[in-house]
BAZATOR-282138 format. One record per residue (C-alpha): residue number from 1; residue in three letters; x, y, z. Coordinates in nm, 2 decimals. Layout:
% residues N
i:aa:east:north:up
NUM:ALA:X:Y:Z
...
//
This chain:
% residues 342
i:aa:east:north:up
1:MET:-1.12:-5.26:-11.26
2:ARG:-1.46:-5.41:-11.35
3:ARG:-1.52:-5.51:-10.98
4:VAL:-1.45:-5.15:-10.88
5:PHE:-1.72:-5.02:-11.12
6:GLN:-1.97:-5.28:-10.99
7:THR:-1.91:-5.18:-10.63
8:VAL:-1.95:-4.81:-10.71
9:ALA:-2.27:-4.88:-10.90
10:THR:-2.41:-5.06:-10.60
11:ALA:-2.31:-4.76:-10.37
12:ALA:-2.48:-4.52:-10.61
13:ALA:-2.81:-4.71:-10.58
14:LEU:-2.78:-4.71:-10.20
15:LEU:-2.72:-4.33:-10.22
16:LEU:-3.06:-4.26:-10.36
17:PHE:-3.22:-4.43:-10.06
18:TYR:-3.00:-4.30:-9.78
19:VAL:-3.00:-3.93:-9.87
20:SER:-3.37:-3.91:-9.93
21:PRO:-3.58:-3.69:-9.71
22:VAL:-3.71:-3.99:-9.51
23:HIS:-3.35:-4.09:-9.41
24:ALA:-3.22:-3.74:-9.36
25:ALA:-3.27:-3.76:-8.98
26:SER:-3.16:-3.41:-8.90
27:PRO:-3.11:-3.08:-9.08
28:SER:-2.79:-3.02:-8.88
29:VAL:-2.47:-3.03:-9.08
30:GLU:-2.27:-3.15:-8.78
31:ARG:-2.12:-3.50:-8.83
32:LYS:-2.03:-3.73:-8.54
33:GLU:-1.66:-3.82:-8.53
34:THR:-1.53:-4.16:-8.45
35:GLY:-1.30:-4.07:-8.16
36:PRO:-0.95:-3.93:-8.10
37:LEU:-0.81:-4.14:-8.39
38:ARG:-1.00:-4.18:-8.72
39:VAL:-0.87:-4.39:-9.00
40:ASP:-1.02:-4.37:-9.35
41:VAL:-0.94:-4.63:-9.62
42:GLY:-1.05:-4.59:-9.98
43:LEU:-1.08:-4.78:-10.31
44:SER:-1.14:-4.56:-10.61
45:ALA:-1.09:-4.52:-10.99
46:TRP:-0.95:-4.24:-11.20
47:ILE:-1.06:-4.24:-11.56
48:SER:-0.80:-4.02:-11.72
49:THR:-0.63:-3.90:-12.04
50:GLY:-0.28:-3.76:-12.06
51:LYS:-0.03:-3.58:-12.27
52:THR:0.35:-3.56:-12.28
53:THR:0.55:-3.32:-12.49
54:TRP:0.92:-3.28:-12.51
55:SER:1.18:-3.13:-12.74
56:HIS:1.55:-3.06:-12.76
57:ASP:1.79:-2.82:-12.93
58:ALA:2.09:-2.97:-13.10
59:SER:2.16:-2.67:-13.33
60:GLY:2.46:-2.59:-13.11
61:VAL:2.62:-2.92:-13.22
62:SER:2.53:-2.89:-13.59
63:SER:2.41:-2.57:-13.76
64:LEU:2.22:-2.79:-14.01
65:LEU:1.96:-2.88:-13.74
66:GLY:1.67:-2.67:-13.64
67:ASN:1.57:-2.53:-13.30
68:PRO:1.40:-2.73:-13.18
69:SER:1.57:-3.02:-13.36
70:SER:1.32:-3.28:-13.26
71:LYS:0.98:-3.28:-13.08
72:LEU:0.78:-3.58:-12.96
73:ASP:0.42:-3.55:-12.85
74:TYR:0.23:-3.83:-12.68
75:LYS:-0.14:-3.73:-12.72
76:ASP:-0.47:-3.86:-12.58
77:VAL:-0.30:-4.13:-12.38
78:ALA:-0.58:-4.31:-12.19
79:ALA:-0.51:-4.47:-11.85
80:ASN:-0.78:-4.59:-11.60
81:PHE:-0.63:-4.60:-11.25
82:VAL:-0.73:-4.81:-10.95
83:GLU:-0.62:-4.63:-10.64
84:LEU:-0.59:-4.75:-10.28
85:SER:-0.57:-4.48:-10.01
86:ALA:-0.55:-4.44:-9.63
87:LYS:-0.56:-4.14:-9.40
88:ALA:-0.51:-4.13:-9.02
89:THR:-0.64:-3.83:-8.84
90:LEU:-0.55:-3.76:-8.47
91:ARG:-0.79:-3.55:-8.26
92:ASP:-0.96:-3.41:-8.57
93:ARG:-0.65:-3.20:-8.64
94:TRP:-0.32:-3.37:-8.74
95:PHE:-0.32:-3.63:-9.02
96:ALA:-0.10:-3.85:-9.23
97:ARG:-0.21:-4.01:-9.56
98:ALA:-0.09:-4.22:-9.84
99:SER:-0.21:-4.34:-10.18
100:PHE:-0.11:-4.58:-10.45
101:GLY:-0.25:-4.59:-10.80
102:PHE:-0.18:-4.82:-11.10
103:ALA:-0.31:-4.83:-11.46
104:ASP:-0.25:-4.99:-11.79
105:ILE:-0.20:-4.75:-12.08
106:GLY:-0.51:-4.80:-12.31
107:GLY:-0.43:-4.61:-12.63
108:GLY:-0.31:-4.28:-12.77
109:ARG:-0.09:-4.14:-13.05
110:LEU:0.27:-4.04:-13.08
111:VAL:0.35:-3.75:-13.31
112:ASP:0.73:-3.73:-13.40
113:ASP:0.85:-3.41:-13.56
114:ASP:1.20:-3.33:-13.69
115:PHE:1.34:-2.99:-13.80
116:VAL:1.62:-2.84:-14.01
117:SER:1.77:-2.49:-14.02
118:ALA:1.78:-2.29:-14.34
119:ASP:2.14:-2.41:-14.39
120:GLY:2.03:-2.77:-14.33
121:ALA:1.75:-2.73:-14.59
122:ALA:2.00:-2.61:-14.85
123:SER:2.26:-2.88:-14.76
124:PHE:2.02:-3.17:-14.76
125:GLY:1.83:-3.06:-15.07
126:THR:1.48:-3.06:-14.91
127:THR:1.18:-2.97:-15.12
128:VAL:1.11:-2.67:-14.90
129:THR:1.36:-2.39:-14.84
130:GLY:1.44:-2.22:-14.51
131:ALA:1.41:-2.35:-14.16
132:HIS:1.11:-2.59:-14.13
133:ARG:0.98:-2.92:-14.02
134:PHE:1.11:-3.18:-14.26
135:SER:0.95:-3.49:-14.12
136:ARG:0.63:-3.59:-13.93
137:THR:0.53:-3.94:-13.84
138:PHE:0.24:-4.09:-13.64
139:SER:0.26:-4.41:-13.42
140:ASN:0.00:-4.57:-13.21
141:VAL:0.05:-4.58:-12.83
142:GLU:-0.07:-4.92:-12.73
143:GLY:0.11:-4.99:-12.39
144:SER:0.23:-5.01:-12.13
145:HIS:0.15:-4.87:-11.78
146:SER:0.16:-4.59:-11.52
147:TRP:0.17:-4.59:-11.14
148:TYR:0.22:-4.34:-10.86
149:VAL:0.26:-4.33:-10.48
150:GLN:0.24:-4.03:-10.25
151:GLY:0.26:-3.96:-9.88
152:GLU:0.16:-3.65:-9.70
153:VAL:0.14:-3.51:-9.35
154:GLY:-0.05:-3.20:-9.24
155:GLY:-0.28:-3.03:-8.99
156:ARG:-0.60:-2.83:-8.96
157:VAL:-0.56:-2.45:-8.97
158:TRP:-0.93:-2.36:-8.96
159:THR:-1.26:-2.52:-8.86
160:PHE:-1.58:-2.35:-8.98
161:PRO:-1.85:-2.27:-8.72
162:ARG:-2.07:-2.57:-8.62
163:HIS:-1.83:-2.80:-8.80
164:ARG:-1.96:-2.68:-9.14
165:GLY:-1.61:-2.74:-9.29
166:ARG:-1.24:-2.73:-9.25
167:LEU:-0.92:-2.60:-9.41
168:ASP:-0.60:-2.81:-9.39
169:LEU:-0.24:-2.75:-9.49
170:PHE:-0.01:-3.03:-9.59
171:ALA:0.34:-3.12:-9.73
172:GLY:0.44:-3.44:-9.89
173:PHE:0.63:-3.64:-10.16
174:HIS:0.50:-3.77:-10.49
175:TYR:0.65:-4.03:-10.72
176:TRP:0.49:-4.08:-11.06
177:THR:0.61:-4.29:-11.35
178:GLN:0.46:-4.36:-11.70
179:ARG:0.58:-4.60:-11.97
180:HIS:0.46:-4.56:-12.33
181:GLN:0.51:-4.82:-12.60
182:ALA:0.45:-4.69:-12.96
183:THR:0.39:-4.92:-13.25
184:GLY:0.41:-4.88:-13.62
185:VAL:0.52:-4.57:-13.82
186:THR:0.31:-4.37:-14.07
187:GLN:0.49:-4.10:-14.26
188:VAL:0.27:-3.79:-14.27
189:GLU:0.51:-3.53:-14.40
190:CYS:0.86:-3.55:-14.56
191:THR:1.06:-3.29:-14.75
192:ALA:1.39:-3.48:-14.74
193:LEU:1.33:-3.73:-15.02
194:THR:1.67:-3.74:-15.18
195:PRO:1.95:-3.95:-15.03
196:SER:2.10:-3.77:-14.73
197:PRO:2.16:-3.84:-14.35
198:ILE:1.80:-3.72:-14.28
199:GLN:1.62:-3.89:-14.57
200:CYS:1.27:-4.00:-14.49
201:SER:1.00:-4.19:-14.66
202:PRO:0.73:-4.03:-14.89
203:ALA:0.42:-3.92:-14.72
204:GLY:0.17:-4.20:-14.68
205:THR:0.43:-4.47:-14.63
206:VAL:0.33:-4.72:-14.35
207:SER:0.60:-4.93:-14.20
208:SER:0.67:-5.16:-13.89
209:ALA:0.29:-5.22:-13.85
210:GLY:0.23:-5.38:-13.51
211:GLU:0.59:-5.36:-13.42
212:THR:0.72:-5.17:-13.11
213:VAL:0.92:-4.88:-13.24
214:ILE:0.97:-4.66:-12.93
215:THR:0.96:-4.73:-12.56
216:ASN:0.95:-4.42:-12.34
217:THR:0.98:-4.43:-11.96
218:GLN:0.95:-4.12:-11.75
219:VAL:0.98:-4.07:-11.38
220:TRP:0.88:-3.76:-11.18
221:ARG:0.98:-3.71:-10.81
222:SER:0.81:-3.41:-10.65
223:ILE:0.78:-3.22:-10.33
224:GLU:0.42:-3.11:-10.25
225:LEU:0.29:-2.81:-10.06
226:GLY:-0.08:-2.76:-10.05
227:LEU:-0.41:-2.72:-9.89
228:ASP:-0.74:-2.91:-9.90
229:THR:-1.09:-2.82:-9.77
230:GLU:-1.43:-2.97:-9.70
231:ILE:-1.75:-2.77:-9.69
232:ARG:-2.06:-2.95:-9.55
233:LEU:-2.38:-2.87:-9.73
234:HIS:-2.59:-3.13:-9.55
235:ARG:-2.54:-3.39:-9.28
236:ARG:-2.45:-3.64:-9.55
237:VAL:-2.32:-3.42:-9.83
238:SER:-1.99:-3.23:-9.86
239:LEU:-1.80:-3.04:-10.12
240:THR:-1.42:-3.11:-10.13
241:GLY:-1.12:-2.95:-10.28
242:ARG:-0.75:-3.00:-10.30
243:ALA:-0.47:-2.79:-10.44
244:ALA:-0.10:-2.87:-10.43
245:PHE:0.19:-2.68:-10.56
246:LEU:0.50:-2.88:-10.66
247:PRO:0.79:-2.62:-10.60
248:VAL:1.05:-2.87:-10.71
249:THR:1.01:-3.17:-10.93
250:TRP:1.29:-3.39:-11.08
251:LEU:1.26:-3.56:-11.41
252:THR:1.43:-3.87:-11.55
253:ASN:1.32:-3.98:-11.90
254:GLU:1.46:-4.26:-12.11
255:ASP:1.37:-4.35:-12.47
256:VAL:1.46:-4.67:-12.66
257:HIS:1.43:-4.64:-13.04
258:HIS:1.41:-5.00:-13.14
259:LEU:1.45:-4.94:-13.52
260:ARG:1.76:-4.73:-13.48
261:THR:2.06:-4.97:-13.53
262:ASP:2.30:-4.67:-13.48
263:LEU:2.18:-4.62:-13.12
264:GLN:2.22:-4.82:-12.81
265:GLN:1.91:-4.99:-12.67
266:ASN:1.95:-4.93:-12.30
267:PRO:1.86:-4.65:-12.35
268:SER:1.90:-4.46:-12.69
269:PHE:1.83:-4.12:-12.53
270:ARG:1.81:-3.99:-12.18
271:MET:1.66:-3.66:-12.05
272:THR:1.71:-3.52:-11.71
273:GLY:1.59:-3.19:-11.56
274:TRP:1.40:-3.01:-11.28
275:GLY:1.10:-2.79:-11.28
276:LEU:0.77:-2.74:-11.10
277:GLY:0.41:-2.87:-11.12
278:ALA:0.06:-2.85:-10.97
279:GLN:-0.22:-3.09:-10.87
280:LEU:-0.59:-2.98:-10.85
281:GLU:-0.89:-3.18:-10.75
282:GLY:-1.25:-3.09:-10.67
283:GLY:-1.56:-3.30:-10.59
284:ALA:-1.83:-3.42:-10.35
285:SER:-1.85:-3.67:-10.07
286:ILE:-2.17:-3.84:-9.98
287:GLN:-2.23:-4.04:-9.67
288:ILE:-2.43:-4.35:-9.77
289:LEU:-2.40:-4.54:-9.44
290:SER:-2.29:-4.44:-9.10
291:ARG:-1.92:-4.49:-9.19
292:LEU:-1.93:-4.55:-9.56
293:PHE:-1.88:-4.26:-9.81
294:PHE:-1.91:-4.23:-10.19
295:ASP:-1.66:-3.98:-10.33
296:VAL:-1.67:-3.83:-10.69
297:GLY:-1.46:-3.56:-10.84
298:TYR:-1.23:-3.43:-11.11
299:ARG:-0.85:-3.44:-11.09
300:PHE:-0.58:-3.26:-11.29
301:TRP:-0.20:-3.31:-11.27
302:TRP:0.07:-3.11:-11.44
303:ASN:0.45:-3.13:-11.44
304:GLN:0.70:-2.92:-11.64
305:THR:1.08:-2.88:-11.65
306:LEU:1.24:-2.54:-11.63
307:ASP:1.59:-2.66:-11.71
308:GLY:1.73:-2.99:-11.84
309:GLU:1.96:-3.19:-12.07
310:TRP:1.91:-3.43:-12.35
311:GLU:2.18:-3.70:-12.41
312:ASN:2.21:-3.96:-12.69
313:PHE:2.39:-4.29:-12.68
314:PRO:2.53:-4.40:-13.02
315:VAL:2.66:-4.75:-13.07
316:GLY:3.04:-4.73:-13.01
317:GLY:3.01:-4.42:-12.79
318:GLY:3.07:-4.05:-12.88
319:GLY:2.73:-3.92:-12.76
320:VAL:2.65:-3.55:-12.71
321:THR:2.46:-3.36:-12.45
322:VAL:2.24:-3.07:-12.56
323:PRO:1.97:-2.85:-12.39
324:LEU:1.63:-3.00:-12.32
325:THR:1.40:-2.71:-12.44
326:GLN:1.08:-2.84:-12.29
327:PHE:0.93:-3.14:-12.12
328:ARG:0.57:-3.12:-12.00
329:THR:0.33:-3.39:-11.88
330:SER:-0.03:-3.35:-11.78
331:ARG:-0.31:-3.59:-11.69
332:GLN:-0.68:-3.53:-11.60
333:GLY:-1.01:-3.70:-11.56
334:VAL:-1.30:-3.81:-11.34
335:THR:-1.25:-3.99:-11.01
336:PHE:-1.50:-4.19:-10.81
337:GLY:-1.49:-4.45:-10.53
338:LEU:-1.58:-4.57:-10.19
339:ARG:-1.43:-4.47:-9.85
340:TYR:-1.48:-4.63:-9.51
341:ALA:-1.41:-4.46:-9.18
342:PHE:-1.30:-4.65:-8.87
//
């Protein structure tokens, strides 16, 4: 990652020289193409933060549980991706492209909430009556990683006069996985202090410091339909945009709760479902040499289930399957990098 930043910094210095009025050889916005086949390869970074929220409803299994019964929220999860990309364009019209990105998870917080119904509050003797959140804990997200790969094919549907820009349509497939490792448990709220199946520690209790308590692995497989555009402001400067709708996305999510001796560890819980999503990106592209470009922008990804199931795996069997009420993941941040055209 450090080498990527050093390379981009060097490119930025060159930028100040090559886009200066002395080097702007022509006011025309037309750009000379490389031939019938053009190949672009890129190396870039995505400095991002993400969030994942999911909850399930087990009140149909036990009337003592709330709806939702449990909610987990992974917040402010940092991940700095290194991305490799390639695009082949035939006769300035048809294209195929692919990209691969990888990052280590660099921090965040897990908020774990549990709920009871009014009957549950009375049965378990909580200090608060009625349906409510009886437990909240915090854990630190200190690992592990995320990666994605996507492939797309498309074609040009409009070229602006004098090659001032283009509009392309594309379709593709996107695979994205994230793995979170949460360590330690800090009890923030607890109303179930008396002995019961849901008893929790008093607020302020810290346990399992530095120990991995939950490992979460999620995978999204998505179909992409979208468009992207380029608007040339100058012979060397363009604005770029990309928007993709994910009409169908499939989720598989597995949790391992390492402190739960009553649950299996491969996994403890599994969530599956389908939904939709979107990807948005905007930025600028600057030609710093005849075939070398500096790209910078902002990217936003969002996936959410519309329907799904939550399943648990107790030791000895006898698990239950209940509705997954929500599962939503988003990630956003600044992108920048270098691209070379052959």
